[in-house]
Residue, then its C-alpha position, 0 to 999 in steps of 0.5 A: m863540311n868539305k864543300l863549305a871549306g872548299k868554297i871558303i878557301t876559293g873565296v879567300v884565294l879569289a879575293l887575294l888574287f883580286i887585291v894583288l891584280f888591282g895593286s899591280s895594275s895600278a902600279l904598272l900605270t904609275k910613273s912618278s918621283y918624290r923627294f921628302s925631307s925632315q929637320y931635327d934641331g941639334y941633330g941634322k936632317e934626313t932626305l928620302k928620294i923615291t922613284y916609281n917606274r911602272g911597277r918598279m921602285k928605287m928609294q934612297f934614304i940619307g941622314k946627315d948630321t949638323k955638319d952635313a956629313i952623312i951618318i946613315s945611308k940606305q938604298f931600296f930596290g924592288f917592286f910595289l903595289r899601289f892602292g890609291s895613295h897607299y904604297y906597299l913596297y917589296a924590296t931589297e935593302q942595302d946599307g951601302a953600295e957594297k954591303h949586305q942586302s936584306f929583304t924588306v916590306r914597307s908601307f906608307y901613304i903619299k898625298n899630293v897637295n898640288k902638282s908639286d907639293a906632297f907629304l908622306i905618312s908612315d907608321q913604320r918610323g921609330v927612333f935613331v940612336a945618335k953616336n952620343g946615345k940619345l934617341i931621336h924620334l923620327n918624324s912620321v910625316l915627311i914634307g916634300t915635292s913631286g917630280s912628275 
């Protein structure tokens, strides 16, 4: 029984190592940028800028009200793994330049439609609570452009 358990553990470790190596090597070959946005009638808009540079990533999220005033801002800095069009981010998240940082893991799918147009799909989007207490259901699909 011990030999079987050892083989199973070895197989699992090797599979995980292969997955991480494949995702890392794909990330190291990635150098691109994206800008996505979404409108919410009567509430405002959101913009998401993402830059991938050989395994490192920087992401900035800005939410604005109908008067174009910033109501939420988040920044993410960290690393990513890439599996085709699927991205897995491991990053620190900041609410502002001088605020507390926290560790976060995000995943989403980016599909390039052509050389300049793209869309982002994420199941990690929820709701935003407006100042008046209303819930705004955030779009799971953001439309945008690819910089490179």
